[in-house]
Steps between C-alpha positions, in 0.01 A plus 500: 500500500341648810844592642602671177171683477550652843839637397330692220381780726784495745735799510859427601599848611408697810368851531820637656525775764547864401708643788587855576870545571573778749876488443477511118235768511737719711768454234289620204269744675178324384316191616668179376289186467663163459314231302638197675525239224775330700213345698373299204507118553774459239703790647438757227240675280570241221225271631238748381582477133633146495207372706261664255687371196510143639130508569434599138750284320615209716191357662513183297873512430730198536745738671623861507851614422648838600846657475578710802784605720255502784164667545318401181613145561380510858163630383471236221591225742247624756219530245577162348502332841159658582366375168652151537713544183875414479737795473848514344706810568813580299734734683836654404815418690492847664199386712575476875487144639230611748267570206564158340418344839181702540384403150560133579318536833207638295498166312660625179764323287798744466748497217802736488581623147728783383641804673217755475117494472502520121690170479255326735208649307627357167508155663152539652354592158668195345371260767148646483504413129653153522321380814166669444513709814323836561761777484459758774677823394645696795398849382398528134134401467164693515353248749785573736442875474127451557579303817754756626247782437292368797748664739400848377129416541587413862693821550197698374271319740745550793555873435126572455321705233638841608873414486713473188878414507749775413712226342561126497849354540585162350807288432549394134664180380342388175206727548217264609425687825514838326259379230269369768511825695427702186210266415370544857532882481310493170227279650435752785540818287830605654713527178611847606680360806873507433697172532861494620659194344808389693793278388852429613805586291596174327142376478359799316344377176199729528706817569731408209198464275347835612836673433552333164136546385487127408524162672857426605653167594763528772829310455488359851329543838764639734274613783452295817124558462479177303118499501509820287723311265321492166731605216212641296182667624169384363368688196182608675685686774714679249190601302350640825814701557449674158132578574402870540213418732721339765774650718770235563820626655785253458769525770806298603667431832822317576514158664644675806192723515264204458690317776482805727124513432438134600708548815315819598165333421597209724594738783202736469219276376629164640460333159769332290463531122734423212722736296248520211251648749778721643508686165148634562566573869815693403276752325415622846819408696746637245309819438383428142140626570622826662746557210222446246290757689791749501545444126127567443437147362273423795275766669654682799175443688477125440190291585555173686781285362412129444808275500449144372703280736530222245657266758725216392609163622865514400614656830582382850750619761782294350436655155479848654837448672648384173369808321637731770852345469487508122363849450635695795859394479 
């Protein structure tokens, strides 16, 4: 019991660096800060929420099960290994082999089911039921959002009491990170800070919902940003988008723009992140922020811009080369 008791107070995520980017700041004409969630032990911000959820729900579990094309699975496997609990990760066939290998290296059992995340998730829910495992949702759970909110508390501490962001830029898949960021902004009294919610065309369930005024289920995920690939956003994130007390600006970039962003980020900041993260970076590199200022949707004199660099473990040089061939031809 002693070993388990010790785990109780252990936090699985790191307080990540908040770095000023000279190059990005030049592009938008205001200071750009990068919240470097790529430096988390599981490779992405997901460990915040999933670590917190596992602490609350899986401490005496006979095993955790998670459906994930990558980062949620990595986080669940990492947290489970730290807690000494078995992990089963169900991934869709679109998952790169390098991710399957990394999950196995983390000690998880990996099963490949279906074409997209929704298929894998259906299987995970079924196995959780039949085998009595603790289901770890990748994005749709209040405990996840509470865990993710910790990054905004860190941003506040890093910026100091006299500095407030002009806007926060995040990538949106199913909406877990966005819900966490909003929760974090509420916790520190920053609900008036606009949020720029970035997706790629073809993995744009949140943008589709905002446009339709109701939750929308996409027919398919056609974007190469597979980790944004939920067909339906979570209800909470849609409800936030309809709230009059929040400013959430939903924007799309193409896969080509997301790819250009991760290449530029690699050149300028010497960090390799995945396409899902490239969506947020493209807000700066493809001129979305400047356009929003020109349209009057963001202030012309913008306070510091905080970009959440959500990270991602589904990228390496081989994958980057593949994306370049596929998207630039």
